[in-house]
C-alpha positions in Angstrom: -21.3 27.8 17.1 -20.3 24.5 15.5 -20.4 21.5 17.8 -18.1 18.5 17.7 -20.5 15.7 16.8 -21.1 12.2 18.1 -21.6 9.1 16.0 -24.0 6.8 17.9 -26.5 4.2 16.9 -25.8 4.7 13.2 -26.1 8.4 13.0 -24.3 11.7 13.6 -25.9 13.9 16.2 -25.1 17.0 18.3 -25.2 16.9 22.1 -27.7 19.1 23.9 -26.9 22.6 25.2 -24.2 25.0 24.3 -21.3 22.9 25.8 -17.7 23.7 26.5 -15.7 26.0 24.2 -12.7 24.5 22.5 -9.9 27.0 21.4 -7.2 26.7 18.7 -4.0 26.0 20.7 -2.0 28.3 18.5 -4.2 31.3 17.9 -6.7 31.1 20.7 -9.6 31.1 18.3 -12.9 29.7 19.6 -14.0 27.3 16.7 -16.1 24.5 18.2 -17.9 23.4 21.3 -18.1 20.0 23.0 -21.1 18.6 24.9 -22.3 15.1 25.7 -25.5 16.3 27.3 -28.6 14.3 26.4 -26.9 11.1 25.3 -28.6 7.8 26.2 -25.4 6.0 27.2 -26.9 2.6 28.1 -28.6 2.3 24.7 -25.3 3.3 23.0 -23.5 0.4 24.7 -26.3 -2.0 24.0 -26.4 -1.0 20.3 -22.7 -1.9 20.0 -23.2 -5.2 21.7 -26.1 -6.2 19.4 -24.5 -4.9 16.2 -21.2 -6.5 17.1 -22.5 -9.8 16.1 -21.5 -9.1 12.5 -17.9 -8.4 13.5 -17.8 -11.5 15.8 -18.8 -13.8 13.0 -16.1 -12.6 10.7 -12.9 -14.7 10.5 -9.5 -13.3 11.6 -8.6 -13.2 7.9 -11.6 -11.1 7.0 -11.0 -8.8 9.9 -7.4 -8.4 9.0 -8.1 -7.6 5.4 -10.8 -5.1 6.6 -8.2 -3.3 8.7 -5.7 -3.2 5.8 -8.4 -1.8 3.5 -9.3 0.8 6.0 -5.7 1.8 6.5 -5.1 2.2 2.8 -8.3 4.3 2.6 -7.3 6.6 5.4 -3.7 7.1 4.2 -5.1 8.6 0.9 -6.9 11.2 3.0 -4.3 12.0 5.5 -3.6 15.6 4.4 -7.0 16.7 5.6 -6.2 15.6 9.1 -2.9 17.5 9.2 -4.7 20.8 8.9 -6.9 20.0 11.9 -3.9 18.6 13.9 -2.1 21.9 13.7 -5.0 23.4 15.8 -3.9 21.0 18.6 -0.5 22.7 18.7 1.2 19.8 17.0 4.0 20.3 14.4 4.1 18.3 11.2 6.4 15.7 12.8 4.1 15.6 15.9 1.1 15.1 13.6 2.8 12.5 11.6 3.4 10.5 14.8 -0.3 10.8 15.7 -2.0 10.4 12.3 0.2 8.1 10.3 1.3 6.3 13.5 -2.4 5.6 14.0 -2.8 4.3 10.5 0.3 2.2 11.0 -1.4 0.4 13.9 -4.1 -0.6 11.5 -1.5 -2.1 9.1 0.4 -3.8 11.9 -2.7 -5.5 13.3 -4.0 -6.4 9.9 -0.8 -8.4 9.5 -1.6 -10.4 12.6 -4.2 -12.3 10.6 -1.4 -14.5 9.4 -0.9 -15.8 13.0 -4.6 -16.7 13.6 -6.7 -19.4 12.0 -9.1 -18.6 9.2 -12.1 -18.8 11.5 -13.9 -16.4 14.0 -12.1 -17.8 17.0 -8.5 -18.6 18.0 -7.1 -22.0 19.0 -4.4 -21.3 21.6 -1.4 -23.4 22.3 -0.9 -27.1 21.9 -3.4 -29.9 22.6 -3.2 -31.5 26.0 -3.5 -35.2 26.5 -5.5 -35.9 29.6 -5.3 -39.7 29.4 -2.7 -42.3 28.7 -4.6 -43.7 25.8 -4.9 -40.4 24.0 -8.7 -40.6 23.8 -9.5 -37.8 26.2 -7.8 -34.5 25.7 -8.2 -30.7 26.0 -7.4 -27.6 24.1 -8.0 -23.9 24.7 -10.1 -21.7 22.4 -10.5 -18.0 22.6 -13.7 -16.4 21.3 -14.6 -12.7 20.9 -16.4 -11.2 23.9 -20.0 -10.3 23.3 -19.7 -6.8 24.7 -18.1 -3.5 23.6 -14.7 -2.1 24.1 -15.0 1.2 25.9 -12.0 3.4 25.2 -11.5 6.5 27.3 -8.6 8.4 25.7 -6.3 11.2 26.5 -6.0 14.5 24.6 -2.4 14.2 23.4 -2.9 11.6 20.6 -6.5 12.0 19.2 -5.9 9.7 16.2 -3.2 7.3 17.4 -4.9 7.0 20.8 -8.1 5.8 19.2 -6.6 3.5 16.5 -3.9 1.8 18.6 -6.8 0.4 20.7 -9.5 0.0 18.0 -7.2 -1.8 15.6 -6.7 -4.5 18.3 -10.4 -4.9 19.4 -11.5 -5.0 15.7 -9.0 -7.7 15.0 -10.4 -9.6 18.0 -14.0 -9.2 16.7 -15.2 -6.6 19.3 -16.9 -3.3 18.5 -15.7 -0.1 20.2 -17.2 3.0 21.8 -14.5 5.7 21.8 -14.5 8.7 24.1 -11.7 11.1 23.1 -10.7 13.9 25.4 -12.8 17.0 24.7 -9.8 19.2 24.1 -8.9 17.4 20.8 -12.1 15.4 20.1 -12.6 17.4 16.8 -9.7 15.6 15.2 -10.9 12.2 16.3 -14.3 13.2 14.9 -12.8 14.0 11.5 -11.1 10.6 11.3 -14.2 8.7 12.4 -16.3 10.6 9.8 -13.9 9.2 7.1 -14.1 5.7 8.6 -17.9 5.8 8.5 -17.9 7.3 5.0 -15.7 4.5 3.7 -18.3 1.8 4.6 -15.5 -0.6 5.2 -16.4 -1.4 8.8 -19.7 -3.1 9.6 -22.2 -0.8 11.3 -21.7 -0.7 15.0 -18.0 -1.5 14.9 -17.3 2.0 16.1 -19.3 4.6 18.0 -18.0 8.0 19.0 -18.8 10.0 22.1 -16.9 13.2 21.6 -15.9 14.3 25.1 -16.2 13.3 28.7 -19.3 11.3 29.7 -19.1 10.6 33.4 -21.9 7.9 33.3 -20.1 5.7 30.7 -19.1 3.0 33.3 -22.5 2.9 35.0 -23.9 0.2 32.7 -20.9 -1.8 31.5 -21.2 -5.5 32.0 -18.9 -8.5 32.3 -18.6 -9.0 28.5 -17.3 -5.5 28.0 -13.7 -4.3 28.2 -12.7 -0.8 29.4 -9.4 0.9 28.6 -8.2 4.2 30.0 -5.4 6.5 28.9 -4.7 9.6 31.0 -3.6 10.8 34.3 -2.8 8.3 37.1 -5.1 10.1 39.5 -8.1 9.9 37.2 -7.3 6.3 36.4 -7.3 5.3 40.0 -10.8 6.8 40.4 -12.2 4.9 37.4 -10.5 1.7 38.5 -12.6 1.7 41.7 -15.9 2.2 39.9 -18.5 -0.1 41.6 -19.8 -1.4 38.3 -16.3 -2.6 37.3 -16.0 -4.5 40.5 -19.5 -5.9 40.6 -19.3 -7.2 37.0 -15.6 -8.1 37.0 -15.2 -6.0 33.9 -11.6 -6.2 32.4 -10.0 -2.8 32.9 -6.6 -1.8 31.6 -5.0 1.5 32.4 -2.2 3.3 30.6 -1.3 6.3 32.8 1.2 9.1 32.5 4.4 8.1 34.3 7.8 9.5 35.3 9.8 7.7 32.7 13.6 7.7 33.1 16.5 7.6 30.7 20.0 6.6 32.1 23.3 7.6 30.6 25.9 4.8 31.1 29.1 5.6 32.8 31.0 4.7 29.6 29.1 7.3 27.5 31.4 10.2 28.1 31.5 13.4 26.0 32.9 12.6 22.6 31.4 9.2 22.3 28.5 8.4 19.9 26.4 7.4 22.9 26.8 10.7 24.7 25.6 12.5 21.5 22.7 10.1 21.1 21.6 10.6 24.7 21.5 14.4 24.3 19.5 14.1 21.0 17.1 11.6 22.5 16.4 13.7 25.6 15.9 16.8 23.6 13.5 15.0 21.3 11.5 13.5 24.1 11.2 16.9 25.8 10.0 18.7 22.7 8.0 16.3 20.5 4.3 17.0 21.0 5.5 19.8 23.2 6.4 17.2 25.8 2.7 16.0 26.0 3.6 12.3 25.8 2.9 9.6 28.3 6.3 8.1 27.3 8.4 11.3 27.5 11.6 11.4 29.4 10.8 13.1 32.7 13.9 12.0 34.7 17.4 12.3 33.2 19.6 10.0 35.3 23.3 10.7 34.6 26.7 9.9 36.2 27.5 12.4 38.9 30.8 13.3 37.2 29.0 14.0 33.9 26.1 16.1 35.2 27.6 19.5 34.2 28.6 18.1 30.7 25.0 16.9 30.1 23.5 20.1 31.4 25.6 22.2 29.1 25.1 20.0 26.0 21.4 19.7 26.6 21.1 23.5 27.0 22.8 24.0 23.7 20.5 21.5 22.0 17.4 23.1 23.5 18.7 26.5 22.2 18.1 25.2 18.7 14.4 24.5 19.4 12.2 27.2 17.8 8.8 27.6 19.3 5.8 28.9 17.4 3.2 28.2 14.7 3.5 24.5 14.0 2.6 25.0 10.4 6.0 26.7 9.7 8.9 24.5 8.7 11.4 26.3 10.9 9.3 25.7 14.0 10.5 22.7 16.1 7.9 22.8 18.9 4.3 24.0 18.8 2.0 24.7 21.7 0.4 22.9 24.6 -3.1 21.8 24.0 -4.7 24.9 25.8 -4.0 27.6 28.4 -5.3 25.4 31.2 -2.7 22.8 30.4 0.0 25.5 30.4 -1.1 26.6 33.8 -1.1 23.0 35.1 2.5 22.6 33.8 3.6 25.7 35.6 2.0 24.5 38.9 3.8 21.1 38.6 7.1 22.7 37.8 6.8 24.9 40.9 6.3 21.7 43.0 9.5 20.1 41.7 11.3 23.4 42.0 10.9 23.5 45.7 13.9 21.3 46.0 15.3 21.3 42.4 16.7 24.2 40.5 15.5 25.4 37.0 18.7 25.4 35.0 17.2 26.1 31.6 14.1 27.9 30.4 11.7 30.4 31.9 8.0 29.8 32.9 7.0 33.4 32.4 8.3 34.2 28.9 8.8 32.5 25.6 9.8 33.8 22.1 7.6 32.5 19.3 7.9 32.4 15.6 4.9 33.2 13.5 2.5 33.2 16.4 1.3 35.4 19.3 2.7 34.0 22.5 -0.1 35.6 24.5 -2.9 34.1 22.5 -1.5 30.6 22.1 -0.7 28.0 24.8 3.1 28.4 24.3 5.8 27.5 26.8 9.6 27.3 26.6 11.3 24.0 27.3 12.2 23.7 31.0 15.2 21.8 32.4 15.5 21.3 36.2 18.3 19.8 38.2 17.8 17.8 41.4 21.1 17.3 43.2 19.7 15.2 46.0 17.4 12.8 44.2 17.5 10.0 46.8 16.2 12.3 49.5 13.9 14.7 47.7 10.9 12.8 46.2 9.0 15.6 44.4 10.8 14.8 41.1 9.7 11.1 41.5 6.0 11.8 42.1 5.3 15.0 40.3 4.8 15.1 36.5 4.7 18.3 34.5 3.0 17.1 31.3 4.8 19.4 29.0 8.4 20.1 27.7 9.8 19.6 31.2 12.5 17.2 32.5 14.9 17.0 35.4 18.5 16.0 35.7 19.4 13.5 38.5 23.0 12.6 39.2 24.0 9.0 40.3 27.2 7.7 41.9 27.1 4.1 40.5 24.8 1.8 38.5 23.0 0.4 41.6 22.1 4.0 42.5 20.9 4.7 39.0 18.7 1.6 39.2 17.3 2.7 42.5 16.5 6.1 41.2 14.7 4.7 38.2 12.5 2.6 40.5 11.6 5.6 42.7 9.1 6.6 40.0 7.0 3.7 41.3 6.4 2.2 37.8 6.7 3.6 34.3 5.7 2.9 30.8 9.3 3.0 29.5 12.9 3.4 30.5 16.0 3.6 28.4 19.7 3.3 28.9 22.3 4.7 26.6 25.5 2.7 26.8 27.9 0.8 24.5 28.8 -1.6 27.4 26.6 -4.7 27.2 27.4 -5.6 30.8 26.0 -2.4 32.0 23.0 -2.8 29.7 22.3 -6.3 31.0 22.7 -5.4 34.7 20.4 -2.4 34.3 17.8 -4.2 32.2 17.5 -7.2 34.4 17.5 -5.3 37.7 15.1 -2.5 36.5 12.6 -4.5 34.5 10.3 -5.0 37.5 9.4 -1.3 37.4 9.1 -0.6 33.7 6.9 -1.8 30.9 9.5 -1.4 28.2 13.3 -0.8 28.3 15.2 0.5 25.3 18.9 -0.1 25.1 20.4 2.5 22.8 23.9 2.5 21.4 25.8 3.4 18.1 24.6 0.1 16.5 20.9 0.1 17.4 20.6 3.9 16.9 20.7 3.3 13.1 17.3 1.9 13.1 15.9 2.6 16.6 12.4 4.1 16.8 13.4 5.9 20.0 12.6 6.0 23.7 9.1 7.3 23.3 7.7 5.2 20.5 5.3 2.4 21.5 5.2 -0.2 18.7 2.1 -2.2 17.9 3.9 -5.6 18.2 5.1 -4.8 21.7 3.1 -4.3 24.9 2.4 -0.7 25.8 1.9 -0.4 29.6 3.7 -0.6 32.8 3.4 -1.5 36.5 2.5 0.7 39.4 1.9 4.3 38.7 1.8 3.5 34.9 -1.4 1.6 35.5 -0.5 -2.0 35.5 -2.1 -2.5 32.0 -0.9 -3.8 28.7 -2.1 -2.5 25.4 -1.2 -3.6 21.9 1.5 -6.3 22.0 0.8 -8.2 18.8 -1.2 -11.3 19.5 -1.1 -10.6 23.3 -3.1 -7.4 22.7 -5.8 -9.2 20.6 -6.2 -11.8 23.3 -7.2 -9.1 25.8 -10.5 -8.9 23.9 -11.1 -12.6 23.7 -12.5 -15.0 26.3 -10.3 -18.1 26.9 -12.2 -21.3 27.4 -10.7 -24.8 28.1 -12.5 -27.5 26.1 -12.3 -31.2 26.8 -13.4 -34.2 24.8 -12.2 -36.8 22.4 -9.6 -36.0 19.8 -12.2 -36.5 17.0 -14.7 -34.1 18.7 -12.1 -31.5 19.4 -10.9 -31.7 15.8 -14.4 -30.7 14.7 -14.7 -27.9 17.2 -11.3 -26.3 16.7 -10.9 -26.9 12.9 -7.5 -28.3 13.6 -6.7 -31.9 13.5 -5.8 -33.4 16.9 -3.5 -36.4 17.2 -5.5 -39.7 17.6 -8.6 -38.3 16.0 -10.4 -40.4 13.4 -9.0 -40.0 9.9 -11.2 -38.9 7.0 -10.0 -41.1 4.2 -9.4 -39.0 1.1 -11.1 -40.1 -2.1 -8.1 -39.1 -4.1 -4.6 -37.9 -3.1 -4.9 -34.9 -0.8 -2.3 -33.1 -3.0 -4.7 -33.2 -5.9 -7.2 -30.9 -4.1 -7.3 -27.1 -4.3 -6.9 -25.2 -1.0 -10.7 -24.6 -0.6 -11.5 -28.4 -0.9 -8.9 -29.6 1.7 -10.4 -30.2 5.1 -8.7 -30.9 8.5 -8.6 -34.6 9.1 -8.5 -35.5 5.4 -6.0 -38.3 5.3 -4.0 -40.7 3.1 -2.4 -44.0 4.2 0.6 -44.8 1.9 2.1 -48.0 0.7 5.1 -49.5 2.5 8.8 -49.2 2.2 11.6 -51.3 3.7 14.7 -49.4 4.8 17.8 -51.3 3.6 21.4 -51.2 4.7 22.3 -49.8 1.4 19.8 -47.0 1.7 21.4 -45.9 5.0 24.9 -46.0 3.6 23.9 -44.1 0.5 22.2 -41.4 2.5 25.3 -41.0 4.6 27.4 -40.6 1.5 25.0 -38.2 -0.1 24.6 -35.9 2.9 28.1 -36.4 4.5 26.3 -37.3 7.7 28.6 -40.0 9.0 27.4 -40.2 12.6 28.6 -43.4 14.1 25.1 -45.0 14.6 24.6 -44.9 10.8 28.1 -45.9 9.6 30.1 -47.7 12.3 28.2 -50.6 13.8 31.3 -51.6 15.8 30.8 -48.6 18.1 27.2 -49.2 19.3 28.1 -50.7 22.7 26.7 -48.6 25.5 24.6 -46.5 23.1 20.8 -46.5 22.7 21.2 -48.1 19.3 21.1 -51.9 18.6 21.9 -52.0 14.9 22.8 -49.8 12.0 20.3 -46.9 12.4 18.5 -45.0 9.8 19.1 -41.2 9.8 16.2 -39.3 11.2 16.2 -37.1 8.2 16.3 -40.1 5.9 13.2 -41.4 7.6 11.4 -38.0 6.9 12.8 -38.0 3.3 11.6 -41.5 2.8 8.2 -40.6 4.2 8.0 -37.7 1.7 8.8 -40.2 -1.0 5.8 -42.2 0.1 3.3 -39.4 0.4 4.3 -36.9 -2.3 2.0 -36.7 -5.3 4.2 -36.8 -8.4 1.8 -35.1 -10.8 1.5 -31.4 -11.4 -1.5 -30.1 -9.4 -2.7 -27.5 -6.9 0.3 -28.0 -4.6 2.8 -25.6 -5.9 5.6 -25.7 -3.4 7.0 -27.1 -0.2 6.7 -24.2 2.3 8.7 -25.6 5.2 8.8 -27.8 8.2 7.5 -26.7 11.6 8.2 -29.6 13.9 9.8 -33.0 13.8 10.2 -35.7 16.4 11.9 -39.1 16.2 10.2 -41.3 18.8 12.4 -44.4 18.5 15.2 -45.7 16.2 14.5 -47.5 13.0 17.1 -50.0 11.8 18.0 -51.6 8.4 15.3 -54.0 7.2 12.6 -52.2 9.1 9.5 -51.4 7.1 7.5 -48.2 7.4 4.3 -46.6 6.1 3.0 -43.1 6.5 -0.2 -41.3 7.4 -0.5 -37.9 5.8 -3.3 -35.9 7.4 -4.4 -32.3 7.0 -3.8 -30.6 10.3 -4.7 -27.0 9.6 -5.2 -24.4 6.9 -3.7 -20.9 7.0 -4.6 -18.2 4.5 -1.8 -16.0 3.1 -1.4 -12.9 1.0 0.2 -13.2 -2.4 1.7 -10.1 -4.0 4.4 -11.7 -6.2 4.1 -13.4 -9.5 2.2 -16.4 -8.3 -1.5 -17.4 -8.2 -3.5 -17.0 -5.0 -2.7 -19.8 -2.5 -3.0 -20.8 1.1 -0.8 -22.8 3.4 -1.8 -26.3 4.4 -0.1 -27.9 7.5 0.1 -31.6 7.1 0.6 -34.0 10.1 3.0 -36.7 9.0 3.0 -39.9 11.1 5.6 -42.6 10.3 4.6 -46.1 11.5 6.6 -49.3 11.9 4.7 -51.7 9.6 6.2 -54.7 11.5 5.3 -53.5 15.0 2.5 -56.1 15.4 4.8 -58.9 14.5 7.4 -58.0 17.1 7.6 -60.4 20.0 5.8 -59.2 23.0 8.9 -59.6 25.1 10.6 -56.9 23.0 7.8 -54.4 23.6 7.4 -52.1 26.6 4.3 -50.2 27.9 5.6 -47.1 26.1 6.0 -48.8 22.7 3.8 -47.8 19.9 4.0 -48.4 16.1 4.5 -44.6 15.7 8.2 -43.9 15.2 8.3 -40.3 13.9 6.0 -37.3 13.5 6.4 -34.0 11.6 4.4 -31.1 10.5 5.1 -30.0 7.0 3.7 -27.0 5.1 2.7 -26.9 1.5 1.7 -23.9 -0.6 -1.6 -24.9 -2.3 -3.3 -22.9 -5.0 -6.8 -21.7 -4.7 -9.5 -22.3 -7.2 -9.9 -19.9 -10.1 -13.6 -19.3 -10.2 -13.7 -15.7 -11.2 -12.9 -15.9 -14.9 -14.4 -18.0 -17.6 -11.7 -19.7 -19.7 -11.5 -18.1 -23.1 -11.3 -21.0 -25.5 -11.9 -20.3 -29.2 -15.4 -21.9 -28.8 -16.2 -19.7 -25.8 -15.0 -16.5 -27.6 -17.1 -17.3 -30.7 -20.1 -18.1 -28.6 -19.8 -14.7 -26.8 -19.2 -12.8 -30.0 -22.3 -14.4 -31.6 -24.5 -12.6 -29.0 -23.1 -9.2 -29.8 -25.1 -6.7 -32.0 -24.7 -3.1 -32.9 -27.5 -2.4 -30.4 -25.8 -4.1 -27.4 -25.3 -1.5 -24.6 -22.5 -1.7 -22.1 -23.2 -2.1 -18.4 -20.6 0.6 -17.7 -18.4 2.9 -19.8 -19.1 4.9 -23.0 -17.8 2.5 -25.7 -20.1 1.1 -28.3 -20.1 -2.6 -29.2 -17.9 -2.0 -32.3 -15.5 0.2 -30.4 -15.0 -2.5 -27.8 -14.2 -5.1 -30.5 -11.8 -2.7 -32.3 -10.1 -2.1 -28.9 -9.7 -5.8 -28.4 -8.3 -6.2 -32.0 -5.8 -3.5 -31.3 -4.5 -5.1 -28.1 -4.1 -8.4 -30.0 -1.9 -6.6 -32.5 0.3 -5.7 -29.5 0.1 -9.3 -28.3 1.1 -10.7 -31.7 4.2 -8.4 -31.9 2.8 -6.3 -34.7 2.6 -3.2 -32.5 5.6 -2.6 -30.2 6.5 1.0 -30.9 5.3 2.6 -27.7 6.5 3.3 -24.2 5.4 1.5 -21.1 3.0 3.8 -19.3 3.3 2.4 -15.8 6.1 4.0 -13.7 9.1 1.7 -13.3 8.9 1.7 -9.5 5.5 0.1 -9.4 5.7 -1.9 -12.7 6.5 -5.2 -11.0 3.7 -4.8 -8.6 1.2 -4.0 -11.4 2.5 -6.9 -13.5 2.0 -9.3 -10.6 -1.7 -8.5 -10.5 -2.1 -10.6 -13.7 -1.7 -13.7 -11.4 -4.5 -12.8 -9.0 -8.1 -13.6 -9.5 -9.3 -10.0 -9.2 -11.3 -8.5 -12.0 -10.0 -5.5 -14.0 -11.1 -2.1 -12.6 -14.0 -0.5 -14.4 -13.7 2.8 -16.1 -9.9 2.4 -16.5 -8.5 4.6 -19.3 -6.4 2.6 -21.8 -3.1 4.4 -22.1 -3.0 4.0 -25.9 -6.6 5.2 -26.4 -5.5 8.1 -28.6 -3.0 6.1 -30.6 -5.6 3.4 -31.3 -8.1 6.0 -32.3 -10.8 4.4 -30.2 -13.3 7.0 -31.2 -12.7 6.7 -34.9 -14.0 3.3 -36.2 -11.5 1.5 -38.4 -13.9 -1.0 -39.9 -17.1 -0.4 -41.8 -19.3 -2.4 -39.5 -19.4 -4.7 -36.4 -19.3 -7.9 -38.4 -16.1 -6.9 -40.2 -14.5 -5.8 -36.9 -15.3 -9.2 -35.4 -13.8 -11.1 -38.3 -10.6 -9.1 -38.1 -10.5 -9.6 -34.3 -10.5 -13.4 -34.9 -7.7 -13.2 -37.5 -5.5 -11.0 -35.3 -6.1 -13.4 -32.4 -4.9 -16.3 -34.6 -1.7 -14.3 -35.3 -1.2 -13.9 -31.6 -1.5 -17.7 -31.0 0.7 -18.5 -34.0 3.4 -16.1 -32.8 3.8 -17.8 -29.5 3.7 -21.3 -31.1 6.7 -20.3 -33.1 8.4 -18.3 -30.3 7.4 -20.0 -27.1 10.2 -18.3 -25.1 9.6 -14.8 -26.4 8.5 -11.8 -24.4 6.4 -8.9 -25.8 5.8 -5.5 -24.4 2.5 -4.4 -23.0 1.7 -0.7 -22.3 0.5 -1.3 -18.8 2.2 -4.5 -17.6 5.6 -4.3 -19.2 7.4 -7.3 -20.8 5.2 -10.4 -20.7 5.9 -14.0 -21.6 3.5 -16.5 -23.2 1.8 -17.5 -20.0 1.4 -13.9 -18.8 -0.2 -13.0 -22.1 -2.6 -15.8 -21.6 -3.5 -14.5 -18.1 -4.0 -11.0 -19.5 -6.1 -12.2 -22.4 -8.4 -14.1 -19.9 -8.8 -11.1 -17.7 -9.2 -8.7 -20.6 -11.8 -10.7 -22.5 -13.8 -11.5 -19.3 -13.8 -7.8 -18.5 -15.2 -6.6 -21.8 -17.5 -9.5 -22.4 -19.0 -8.9 -19.0 -19.2 -5.2 -19.7 -21.5 -6.0 -22.7 -23.4 -8.8 -20.9 -22.0 -11.6 -23.1 -21.0 -13.9 -20.2 
């Protein structure tokens, strides 16, 4: 019998012994076994800690790009995972949530790299001045923990459950040891095999123990992090493990909870909200066959609408077909196995001691395309508890399947009380078009729920639904739900980082954090900072400008230009009782004047003003005051570029505006709080990165490369001969010169702009790419008698291309791959194309 394998210490292995059988949830077929016997758990954890050093040293940008690359890789292979997912009883929609939802977590966390510095650790919050002189300060940094993230996962989401956690710990720089539940570990194993095959993650970033390993917590240490998803009862046992307490190991629990959805009193039959409520409840009962930690277990509705909801929900559930999840007509598949079906029956029986089953039958179910006796099928079950304030079974008992219970309420206060009786949940929702009701419920119930969805006719158009945790929001809840918080954007990443307060001088902390701290020593720039490329700009790099005197005329002209006629700028007769002494310069004029002092006029690497993050005016400036500016690099932030622009990063500049006459002011006019600093701002510029990938293709360089080419020169890749390569280049120059334009663009229109934009990046052309006009250009049939003649014609045709754009500088010509190109874009293509083929033949 095949065993579900483990990936540990760099290799795939089988556990010892026969193990536990795993059956197909739909057919009952025995197709794999699971065993963790014989695994050396302490060495697995230690291996991850040691190998994790590679991940820890990567910057946030590198980690984010790694996640993005992995997500793209897995998406291309998603179809293989669907076939396995059907074995878990999941329909295509269920599988989509699990599989592509998991990949979506990789994409979402990859995007977080933009919020972190381009270094291995994070600098949190603002600097803190610990002294009046500003020479002793503090900041907080957050560094990756030196342990492993141990993830103990539930059976219901074998892909999403792994990736929603791993995406976060990888982004933080921690390796993971994943323990999927044995019932569906085979699907997790399949995804991990593709992850390992990709080679995208550094070795040790993920290890897989396929199944339950009870000793996993015995050797965790204070640098490790443990997360658990599963039943509340199991979570409580794990939470009390002596090792977690002894080592103070961070432990987060996301447990199944009795989530509630409330129907607002305004949402009567016939309203869009009533219909939305019925649809949402049905979906949450039947998606994943109700095996969701976020599913609606308690349906809290106005007492007067209970019958209406019961009837409408029954009709909606009648439309749910149960059976083989591979079939399009099937809306709900099977539970994970027969044991889970029996557990659901037992839990329903507990609730039914006081509640009544008003829809469904525990003992029979009609199936489509499947044998109800062989598979773990069950019909949706709806109960009704008419005395929910007295009978607590519905508030403490969870049937982890397509089961939910109707609870009537008399008023909103009672609805809030009922929602809290679940003693903490992952999510609650309220469906209402009355924002007053929404506010009262949300504010009052928030103490007992990790997330609250307010659903109405407006939000429904784009709502992801009650049961959809999103990677940029926390996923967790208080009380029974475990008290943990997973995901949550930057919050989730910080869970795997150690926060440390650092103290020292501004200069020292600038060097440690990589972010300029106010009052740190300036690093005088040899040339204007705007003349440097992104890579060459360093935090602390600074420029002191010349001076400018603000005149009365300047202030009046600025007021007329902007229409800002605030009295302090235009009416000096109204200054009595104000904080102003004379005609006052506009704050934005001060910043504009500052820009005039520090902006570099020449064309250079700074391509655009990207924005303004903060601005403070510390005291007024009056006419005839003189100022100068300090422009200092504060921080660098990497960015993705997908449009028609060259690769660039963002530089944050700390702008300080000083009163040049401060020292000359009489001491009697100064106070203890006075400084020459009158305004500060942080401006952002978009700065181009260096182009160091391609050699510039001047005529001299081209001739030099061609002089090295002989008939015997062999390519490093591809099947072209030297002469075929030259004739191919000559043919493309015929296109570039306008001689050949009678062809169709081969790239599909929907991706043409994206493909064209790649001309602006510094990535090399892909090898082994087939030229779309290979047949038309007769690449295999030589057009010239020898290589020397082909080279001479290449040079002439290139001259025609250059001459064409001299005569028609604003023209565009069609390219078969990139579409319509202007003169500059043809230059970019020529540079890439020549570098590609000259490198192919070893000429560069």
